[in-house]
C-alpha positions in Angstrom: 132.8 117.2 138.3 135.5 117.1 135.6 135.4 113.3 135.5 131.7 113.3 134.7 131.8 116.3 132.4 134.2 114.9 129.7 133.8 111.7 128.0 136.9 109.4 127.9 135.2 106.4 126.2 137.1 104.7 123.4 136.2 106.3 120.0 135.6 103.9 117.2 137.5 105.9 114.4 139.0 109.2 113.6 135.7 110.8 113.0 134.4 109.6 116.3 137.4 110.9 118.0 137.3 114.3 116.4 133.7 114.5 117.3 134.4 113.5 120.9 137.2 115.9 121.1 135.2 118.9 119.9 132.5 118.0 122.3 135.0 118.1 125.1 136.4 121.4 124.1 132.9 122.9 123.7 131.8 121.6 127.1 134.8 123.0 128.9 134.5 126.4 127.2 130.7 126.6 127.9 130.7 125.4 131.5 133.9 127.6 132.3 132.0 130.6 131.2 128.9 129.6 133.1 131.0 129.1 136.3 132.6 132.6 135.8 129.1 134.2 135.7 127.3 132.1 138.3 129.7 131.4 141.1 130.3 135.0 142.1 126.5 135.6 142.2 125.9 132.4 144.3 128.7 133.4 146.7 127.3 137.0 147.1 123.9 135.6 147.9 125.2 133.2 150.6 128.0 135.2 152.2 127.7 138.8 150.8 131.0 140.5 149.7 133.3 137.9 151.0 131.2 135.2 149.2 131.4 137.3 146.0 135.1 137.4 146.2 135.4 133.6 146.9 133.0 132.9 144.0 134.9 135.2 141.7 138.3 133.5 142.5 136.8 130.1 142.0 134.9 131.2 138.8 138.1 132.6 137.4 140.1 129.4 138.1 137.2 127.3 136.6 137.0 129.5 133.5 140.5 128.7 132.8 140.8 125.1 134.1 137.7 123.6 132.3 138.6 124.9 128.8 142.2 123.7 129.2 141.1 120.4 130.6 138.5 120.0 127.7 141.3 120.8 125.2 143.6 118.1 126.6 140.9 115.6 126.8 139.8 116.5 123.2 143.3 116.2 121.9 143.6 112.8 123.6 140.3 111.6 122.1 141.3 112.8 118.6 144.6 110.9 119.0 142.8 107.7 120.2 140.5 108.0 117.3 143.4 108.2 114.8 145.0 105.2 116.5 141.7 103.1 116.2 141.2 104.0 112.6 143.2 101.0 111.2 141.1 98.7 113.6 137.9 100.4 112.3 138.8 99.7 108.6 139.8 96.2 109.3 136.6 95.4 111.4 134.3 97.1 108.8 135.9 95.0 106.0 135.2 91.9 108.2 131.5 93.0 108.6 131.8 93.6 112.2 129.4 95.9 114.1 130.4 98.7 116.6 128.9 98.0 120.0 128.3 101.5 121.4 127.7 100.1 125.0 130.8 97.8 125.0 132.8 100.2 123.0 134.2 97.3 120.8 133.8 95.8 117.4 131.8 92.6 117.4 130.9 89.9 114.8 127.1 89.5 114.2 125.6 86.3 113.2 122.0 86.4 112.1 121.6 82.7 112.5 122.9 82.8 116.1 120.8 85.9 117.2 117.6 84.0 118.1 119.6 81.7 120.4 121.2 84.8 122.1 117.9 86.4 122.5 116.4 83.3 124.1 119.4 83.4 126.5 118.5 87.0 127.4 115.0 85.9 127.8 116.1 83.2 130.4 118.2 85.8 132.2 115.3 88.1 132.4 113.0 85.3 133.9 115.6 84.5 136.4 116.0 88.1 137.4 112.3 89.0 137.8 110.8 85.7 138.2 108.5 86.0 135.2 108.0 87.9 131.9 105.2 88.7 129.6 104.4 87.1 126.3 106.0 90.0 124.8 109.1 87.8 125.0 108.9 84.1 125.1 108.1 81.2 127.3 110.6 78.3 127.3 108.9 75.6 129.6 105.2 74.7 129.3 103.1 72.0 130.7 101.3 71.0 127.5 102.1 71.5 123.9 99.0 70.4 122.2 97.9 73.9 121.1 101.5 74.6 119.9 101.5 71.4 117.9 98.2 72.2 116.2 99.7 75.5 115.0 103.0 73.7 114.2 105.0 76.2 116.2 107.5 75.8 119.2 106.5 76.9 122.6 109.1 79.6 122.5 107.3 81.2 119.4 106.7 84.8 119.4 103.3 86.5 119.0 104.1 87.1 115.4 105.2 83.6 114.7 101.9 82.4 116.1 99.8 84.8 114.0 101.7 83.9 110.9 101.3 80.1 111.5 97.6 80.4 112.2 96.9 82.3 109.0 98.9 79.8 106.9 97.3 76.8 108.5 93.7 78.3 108.7 94.0 78.9 104.9 94.7 75.2 104.3 92.1 73.8 106.8 89.2 76.1 106.2 86.0 74.2 105.4 85.4 76.1 102.3 88.7 74.9 100.9 88.0 71.3 101.8 84.4 70.5 100.7 85.0 66.8 100.6 86.4 66.4 104.1 83.7 65.8 106.8 86.3 66.5 109.5 87.3 69.9 108.1 85.0 71.9 110.3 86.1 70.1 113.4 89.8 70.6 112.5 89.3 74.2 111.7 87.5 74.8 115.1 90.2 73.0 117.0 92.7 75.2 115.2 90.8 78.4 116.2 90.5 77.4 119.7 94.2 76.8 120.0 94.9 80.3 118.4 92.4 82.0 120.8 94.4 80.7 123.7 97.9 81.4 122.4 97.2 84.8 120.8 95.9 86.1 124.2 98.6 86.9 126.8 96.8 85.9 129.9 95.3 82.7 128.4 98.6 81.6 127.0 100.4 82.2 130.3 97.6 80.1 132.1 97.9 77.3 129.4 101.7 77.2 129.7 101.5 76.8 133.4 98.5 74.6 133.8 97.6 73.1 130.5 94.2 73.0 128.9 91.3 74.1 131.1 89.1 71.4 132.5 86.0 71.6 130.3 84.0 69.2 132.5 84.4 71.4 135.5 83.5 74.3 133.4 86.8 76.1 133.9 87.8 78.5 131.3 90.1 81.4 130.8 88.4 84.8 131.3 87.5 86.9 128.3 90.1 89.7 127.8 90.2 92.6 125.4 93.1 92.6 123.0 94.2 96.2 122.1 96.4 94.8 119.4 93.3 93.7 117.3 92.1 97.3 117.6 95.3 98.8 116.3 95.6 96.2 113.5 92.3 97.1 112.2 92.5 100.8 112.9 95.7 101.2 110.9 95.0 98.3 108.5 98.7 97.3 109.2 98.1 93.4 109.0 99.0 93.1 105.4 102.4 94.8 106.0 103.1 93.5 109.5 105.8 91.0 108.3 107.8 94.1 107.2 107.1 96.3 110.4 106.5 93.8 113.1 104.1 94.7 115.9 103.9 98.5 116.0 105.4 99.9 119.1 102.4 102.1 119.9 100.3 99.0 120.0 102.8 97.1 122.3 102.8 100.2 124.8 99.0 100.3 124.9 98.8 96.6 125.1 101.2 96.4 128.0 99.4 99.3 129.9 96.1 97.6 129.4 97.5 94.3 130.6 98.7 95.9 133.7 95.4 97.5 134.3 93.3 94.4 133.8 95.6 92.4 136.2 94.9 94.9 139.0 91.1 95.0 139.3 89.6 96.3 142.6 86.7 95.0 144.5 84.3 96.9 142.3 85.8 95.6 139.1 87.5 98.9 138.3 91.2 99.1 138.1 92.9 99.6 141.6 94.6 103.0 140.7 96.9 102.8 143.8 98.2 99.3 143.0 98.5 100.4 139.4 100.6 103.5 140.3 102.7 101.3 142.6 103.3 98.8 140.0 104.3 101.4 137.4 106.9 102.8 139.9 108.3 99.5 141.0 108.2 97.8 137.7 109.9 100.5 135.6 113.2 98.5 135.1 111.4 95.2 134.4 109.0 96.7 131.9 111.8 98.7 130.2 114.0 95.5 129.8 111.0 93.4 128.6 110.3 96.2 125.9 113.9 96.3 124.9 114.0 92.5 124.6 110.7 92.5 122.6 112.0 95.0 120.1 115.1 92.8 119.6 112.8 89.9 118.8 110.9 92.1 116.5 114.1 93.1 114.6 115.3 89.5 114.4 111.8 88.4 113.2 111.7 90.9 110.4 115.3 90.2 109.4 114.7 86.5 109.0 111.5 87.2 107.0 113.4 89.7 104.7 116.2 87.3 104.3 113.8 84.5 103.2 112.1 87.1 100.9 115.3 88.1 99.0 117.0 84.6 98.9 115.8 83.8 95.5 117.2 86.9 93.8 120.4 86.9 95.9 121.1 83.2 94.9 120.3 83.9 91.3 117.4 81.6 91.0 115.2 84.6 90.2 116.1 87.6 88.0 116.2 91.1 89.4 113.4 91.9 86.9 111.1 89.0 88.0 111.9 90.0 91.7 110.9 93.6 91.0 107.6 92.6 89.5 106.9 90.2 92.4 107.4 93.2 94.8 105.0 95.3 92.7 102.3 92.6 92.9 102.8 92.4 96.7 102.7 96.1 97.1 99.4 96.3 95.2 97.9 93.6 97.5 99.0 95.6 100.6 97.3 98.7 99.3 94.1 96.7 98.6 94.3 95.4 102.1 94.1 99.1 103.6 92.8 101.9 101.4 93.4 104.5 104.1 97.0 103.5 105.4 98.4 101.0 103.0 100.1 103.4 100.7 101.6 105.3 103.8 103.0 102.2 105.2 104.5 101.1 101.9 106.3 104.5 101.8 107.5 104.1 105.4 109.0 100.8 104.7 110.1 101.4 101.1 111.9 104.7 101.8 113.7 103.3 104.9 114.9 100.1 103.2 116.0 101.9 100.1 118.1 104.4 102.0 119.6 101.9 104.2 120.5 99.9 101.1 121.9 102.9 99.3 124.1 103.8 102.2 125.6 100.3 102.5 126.2 100.0 98.7 127.5 103.5 98.5 130.2 102.9 101.1 131.1 99.6 99.6 131.1 100.4 95.9 131.8 104.1 95.3 135.0 106.1 95.4 135.7 107.3 99.0 132.1 106.0 99.8 130.7 109.3 98.4 127.3 107.8 97.7 127.1 106.2 101.2 127.8 109.7 102.7 125.1 111.2 100.6 122.5 108.6 101.6 123.5 109.0 105.3 123.1 112.7 105.1 119.6 112.2 103.5 118.7 109.9 106.4 119.8 112.5 109.0 117.6 115.2 107.2 114.6 112.8 107.0 115.1 112.1 110.7 115.1 115.8 111.7 111.9 116.4 109.6 110.2 113.3 111.0 111.1 114.2 114.7 109.9 117.9 113.9 106.6 116.5 112.4 106.0 114.4 115.4 106.4 117.3 117.8 104.1 119.4 115.6 101.5 116.7 115.5 101.7 115.9 119.2 101.3 119.7 119.9 98.1 119.8 117.9 96.7 116.9 119.8 97.5 118.4 123.1 96.2 121.8 122.2 92.9 120.3 120.9 92.5 118.2 124.0 93.1 121.2 126.2 90.5 123.2 124.3 88.0 120.4 124.4 88.5 119.8 128.1 87.7 123.4 128.8 84.6 123.3 126.6 83.4 120.1 128.2 84.0 121.5 131.7 82.0 124.6 130.8 79.2 122.5 129.4 79.2 120.4 132.5 78.8 123.6 134.6 76.0 124.7 132.5 74.1 121.4 132.8 74.7 121.3 136.5 73.0 124.7 136.8 70.0 123.7 135.0 66.8 122.4 136.9 68.2 122.9 140.3 65.3 125.0 141.4 62.4 123.2 139.7 61.9 119.8 138.3 60.4 119.1 134.9 57.4 117.5 136.8 56.5 120.7 138.5 57.7 119.5 141.9 59.6 122.5 143.6 62.7 121.6 145.4 65.4 123.6 147.1 69.0 123.8 146.3 69.6 120.6 148.4 67.0 118.7 146.5 64.5 118.6 149.4 60.8 118.9 148.5 59.1 122.4 149.3 55.6 123.0 150.2 54.7 119.4 151.0 56.0 118.1 147.7 56.2 114.3 147.2 59.8 113.2 148.1 59.5 110.1 145.8 58.6 112.4 142.9 61.6 114.5 143.8 63.9 111.5 143.7 62.4 110.3 140.4 63.0 113.8 139.0 66.5 114.0 140.1 67.3 110.6 138.5 65.5 111.6 135.3 67.5 115.0 135.3 70.8 113.3 135.9 70.2 110.8 133.0 69.3 113.6 130.6 72.4 115.4 131.8 74.6 112.5 131.3 73.1 111.9 127.8 73.9 115.3 126.7 77.5 115.1 128.1 78.0 111.8 126.3 76.6 113.4 123.0 79.0 116.3 123.4 81.9 113.9 124.1 81.1 111.9 121.0 81.2 115.1 118.9 84.6 116.1 120.4 85.9 112.6 119.9 84.9 112.4 116.2 86.3 115.9 115.6 89.6 115.0 117.2 90.1 111.6 115.6 91.9 112.8 112.6 94.4 114.7 114.6 95.0 111.7 116.7 95.5 109.5 113.6 98.0 112.0 112.1 99.9 112.1 115.3 99.9 108.2 115.6 101.1 107.8 112.0 103.9 110.2 112.6 105.0 108.2 115.5 104.5 105.0 113.5 106.8 106.3 110.8 109.5 107.1 113.2 109.1 103.6 114.7 109.3 101.7 111.5 112.3 103.8 110.3 114.3 103.1 113.4 113.4 99.4 113.5 114.2 98.8 109.9 117.6 100.6 110.4 118.5 97.8 112.8 117.0 95.1 110.4 119.3 96.4 107.6 122.3 96.3 109.9 121.6 92.7 110.7 121.3 91.8 107.0 124.3 93.7 105.8 126.7 92.8 108.5 126.0 89.1 108.9 129.3 87.3 109.5 127.6 84.0 108.3 128.1 85.1 104.7 131.0 86.8 102.8 131.1 90.4 101.6 129.9 89.7 98.1 126.7 88.1 99.3 126.0 90.8 101.8 126.3 93.3 98.9 123.8 91.2 96.9 121.5 91.3 99.8 121.7 95.2 99.9 121.0 95.3 96.2 117.9 93.1 96.7 116.6 95.2 99.5 117.3 98.2 97.5 114.9 96.9 94.7 112.2 96.0 97.4 112.5 99.3 99.0 112.4 101.3 95.6 109.3 99.5 94.5 107.4 99.8 97.7 108.3 103.4 97.9 107.3 104.3 94.3 104.1 102.2 94.4 103.2 103.7 97.7 103.7 107.4 96.5 101.8 106.8 93.3 98.8 105.2 95.2 98.8 107.9 98.0 96.0 110.3 98.0 98.2 113.1 99.1 98.4 112.2 102.7 96.2 115.0 103.7 93.9 115.2 106.8 91.6 112.3 107.0 87.9 112.7 107.0 86.6 112.5 110.6 83.4 110.5 109.6 85.7 107.9 107.6 88.0 107.7 110.6 85.0 107.1 112.9 83.8 104.4 110.7 87.2 102.6 110.9 87.4 103.2 114.6 83.8 101.7 115.0 84.7 98.5 113.1 88.1 98.3 115.0 86.2 98.5 118.3 83.5 96.0 117.4 86.3 93.6 116.2 88.1 93.9 119.4 84.9 93.4 121.5 84.0 90.3 119.3 87.5 88.8 119.9 87.2 89.3 123.6 83.9 87.3 123.6 85.5 84.3 121.8 84.5 84.9 118.3 87.0 84.4 115.4 88.1 87.7 113.9 90.1 87.9 110.6 91.4 91.4 110.5 92.1 91.1 106.7 88.3 90.9 106.2 87.7 94.2 108.2 88.4 96.5 105.3 85.3 95.3 103.5 83.2 96.1 106.5 84.8 99.5 106.8 83.8 100.3 103.3 80.3 98.9 104.0 79.9 101.2 107.0 81.1 104.2 105.1 78.8 103.5 102.3 75.7 102.8 104.6 76.6 105.0 107.5 76.2 102.0 110.0 76.8 98.4 110.5 74.3 96.2 108.9 71.9 94.9 111.4 72.4 91.3 112.4 75.8 91.2 110.9 78.7 91.8 113.2 82.3 92.1 112.1 83.1 88.9 113.7 80.4 87.2 111.8 81.9 88.3 108.6 85.5 87.6 109.6 84.5 84.0 110.5 82.3 83.2 107.7 84.9 84.1 105.0 87.8 82.0 104.2 91.1 83.5 105.4 92.9 86.0 103.2 95.5 84.2 101.0 97.9 87.2 101.3 97.7 87.2 105.1 
């Protein structure tokens, strides 16, 4: 028990050693006291007076032994921490990163990270036989679609989206009025994107190549939850800074599992789904962890490209600041509901990470760095508390709505059981009385059931509209935590990159600080206060998001950057314009230049 109670892992420095030592002393004291109280009681319950005596003796010994052992282990950990301080200082100066799992200092190379991740992907494929497109495929039968988008077969989902937006802007017929082949080229590009942006279709294409159009083979239409979340949160404009939101990845993964396990009736096979969830926990966990690493790497490379001009000196800090302001304004224009909130999430996180690094590197005793770190911890506590509060509100509202819906169902079940609306009397079993017509009884039952279902659906929609703002607040609280944790790793990659020397890393941090400061300030100035969203406004956004998702599943081209205008139209008119679907609008307009 003692071996498992006290940590004997290598501390990275003096502070870590002291922290580990104090934890050991605290554990020994707490568990020793708990043993002194609990063991005599347990012994008395099992063996009476004799058991009490044995338990008391063991408890007294444990109450002394555990604190002493904890003290000895604690002193040893402090001593090891002090001994490792010199190594910690040297490694930090070299820009090395402490690997908490390996308990060792390691050099990090941003340029080599992608290759290492691809190696992890190969190991995962060898271990489990296959992986989802959450990571990457390395061997494909045909590369025509990848060539059209000008990406490698190992491209991530984000790389494919980025490449499509860039090339679609260049090839769109409206941008090439003199090119008779423009429409054909654009259609070919769209077809390639339709396949590569869909997990199941991409997997089938990688294995078998293009479907045989002559034989009528085609990939089945699938619903992409990522489209729904992208439109719902209006996050496409800032996706390069946040990556694919974790909440969207989780829902997308769960939906993918569900669609792969259809039963005979077309509904998900719940037994198979449950078995898959239990047996595939390790695989899914490792895939999600690897996907998060790819996400961090993608954002890191994007930010590095973003700040290179000011780091190299080709652009002045003032010019770079103005460029950041212009981009922030475009992000807000792309999502009037959540653009400002995402700007604050991204800006405040990057700003604090940069301030922490600069503070430790440039101020006496790293005082400014410690101040920034303390602020990060306070913010983390606040964010976690807010997430718990918002989650509690959603759960409470859901429980209340469930009770009301159940009561409503019971009331409707009790209506019309004795007499039909057509005047045909039936008993409680639905059998005609006094020679009533059985056909009329059946028709009446069907009519009554339809009316009951319509009332329940109306009630359900009311509850859904009423609950939507609470769900949005909880989701955004989670998004903030997700973005903050992700950008913390991104900053670590940028500021501890052994490919460059310390002065350039410091310049990277200063550039990131400018970017973060601008995004944070513009976002806060543009925010409407972050109050509770209007349920009707959120329902309009959800409606457009749902229609966009279904249009994409039916093979129509959807440009999420055009959806904001449709949301505004629906809020103004109260409904989607007849004969004009979201997909029609997204396909008819040229791609957004800021995508």
